[in-house]
Each structure stands twice: as C-alpha cells, then as structure tokens.
N, C-alpha and C positions, 0 to 999 in steps of 0.2 A: 504494500499498499504506500503510495507517495507521501511525503510529508509536507502537505497542504500546498501543493504546487499549482501554479498557474503559469504555464509555459516555463516551468523550473524557477521562476522568478523568486516567490516568497520565501522558500527553503534557503535562498542564498541572501536574503537581506538580513543584515543584523538586527533583527527585532526579537523582542520578548513581549509575552502575553502576560498581562498582570490582571488577574480577575478578583474583584473586590466583592464580597458578599458570600454567602452561603446560599446552599438549597440542597435537594434530595438527591441530585445527580453528582455531586462532587466527587465521591468516591470513584464512579464510573468515569468521570472526566480526567481524573488524575491517572488512572489505569490507562485510559486512551493515549494521554500525552506520553506516559512511559512507554506504551507499545509502539508508538510512532516514533519513538526516539526524541520527542520534543520535551521530555521532563525538565532538562535544564533551561529550557526556555519559556517555560510557562510555570507562573508562580500563582497559587490559589491563597489568597489573602485571608479569606473568610471575612467575618465581621471586623471593622476595624474602628479607632476613634475618629471623631471628627477632623482633628488636626491630621491624622494619618491620610483619612480621604482627601483633604486639600492638598496634602503634599504629594499623593498619588496624581491628583489632576495636574499639579503643576510639573510633574516630571513625563507625564504622557505626551507622546508625539502626536498620537491619535486616539481619539474616544470612539469606540464602538459600541452601538446599542443595536443589538440584533432583535430584540423583543418586538412582538407585534400587537402587544396589548398596552402600550404606555398611553395613558390618559392625559397626562401632563408632562412626564419625564422631567422631574425636577434634576435627576442626576445628568441628564445631557444638557440641560440649562446650566448647571454648577460646572461642567466641564467646559461649556462654551465662554462662560465667565472667566475661567483661568486662561482663555486664549487657546483653545485646542480645537483643531478640524476634527469633524465628526463624520463618521459613516454609520449610517443608520438605515434601519429596515422602512421602507416606503409604506407607513401604516400608521393609522391613528393619528396623534399630536404630533409626531415627529416630522412631517413635512411643513409644520408650521415653525419648526425650529431650524430645521436643517434646510437651507436654499440651494438646491443641487447645482454644483458648480461654483458656488459662491464661498460658503463656509464649509464644504465637504460634498459628501456623494451620498444619494438615496439608492438603495439596490431593492430589487423585487425580493420580497421575502420567499425564503426557501432556495434561491439561486446562489449556490455556494461559489460557483465561477464568478459572478457579478462581485458579491462581497468580497472574495480574494482579490479581484483586479482592483476594486476601490481601494482596499487597503495598501495593496502593493504600489499603486500610483502616489498615494501619500506618502508612504514609507520611504521611497527611493527618490522624492523630489523635496528637498528642504526648502526650497523657494516657495513652493506651492503650499507646503504647510504653513510656512510663516504667514503667507497672505491669506490664507482660509482662516488661520486662527485669528488673525486680527479683525477679520468679518465677523467670526463666532464672537468675540468680544463686544463688537458693537451691536450685534443682533442681541446678545443676552443683555446688553444695557438697557434696550427697550423694554425689557421685562422687569426693571428695577422697581422695588416696591412704591418709590413715590410716583413713578410714572402710572403704574398700574392703579393705585389708589385714585388718582387725578381722573383716569378714564372712567372708573366705577363711579365716582362723584358726579361727573358730568353726565352719565347715563341716568343716575338717579334724579339728578336736577331736571333733565328732560322729561322723564316719567312724570315727575311731580307737575311740571308746568303743564303736561298734556292732562293731567287730572283736574287741574284748576281752571282750565279753559272751559267754559260753558258750551255744551253741544248745541248746534244750530237749531232752532225751533222748526218743528215740522209744520211743513204748509197744509192749511186746511181746505 
C-alpha cells in the first residue's frame, strides 16, 4: 500500500501530521499510521490545553478540516486567526470560511486524491501558504466578536423598527 501518494509527491514532502483531540478510532488510526510506515510522521496528541492548542495552530503550515458535519467550525476559524491556510471539505459551514483559492482549498468530501493534491500544493509552496494564510487572518477578523455583535444588533434594530411601523390600513 503506498504511503499517501499523489503522483509520489506527499511521501517525499517533509510534512508531519499532528492530530489534536481524541475519538473512538484513535487506536485504529495509530495502527494504520504504523502499518503504512508513517508512525514517525504522525503525532496523536489527544486532548490538549488551550495554550497547547494555540501553539499547535501557530506552528501548523496547513490546517485540514475533513469533517462534513461542521456547523460553525470554530477550530477552522481559530486556525485561520493564527494565519494558517486551510484545506477543508466542501460541506456545511466550511465554504463560508474557506474561500477556494483565496485562503485555502475546498475538496469534495470522500475524494482522497483531491484532498491529497490540495495538501501537497500548499505544503510544497511556501509563498502560496504565506499568501493564503494572510487572507485566512483577514477573513477570521471579519468574525471577531465586536463586528459580530454589531451585525446582530443591527438586525435586532431592523426587526424592532419593522414591528413599530404601523401596518397600512386595509381599503374598504
């Protein structure tokens, strides 16, 4: 079985995978990484402190969110705020955060070749990573709490104004 190859490239890239968090498949994934000869390049960190999580975002060259059930994806937004380009599944809220070709790549869920090619393109191009990471930071800033609260308050004011406007009288 090839070691996560897409035209032979990812196996030759000096990349490491750091997985933060836990789940029921951790033992299976650890065994798979070992079986593929990738054990030295894959680190399963489990649950970490907030400080360790922020440090992980800071050292990441690329953030990958392969999940298809992301309703808001705060993890993706946090990675973007750290200036990290993103490769994410084209599903749920992720296309609202990841603007394909601007701050990362979206891939069709389940297409391993597309995911692999997207990761390889970013891992092999420092200039692209830097440019997309800067755009990630800009997009994340649009979601800052102050701006978000201002938008919600404007919506509430609009709804209140509509409720206070008397309805036109019906013609007799």
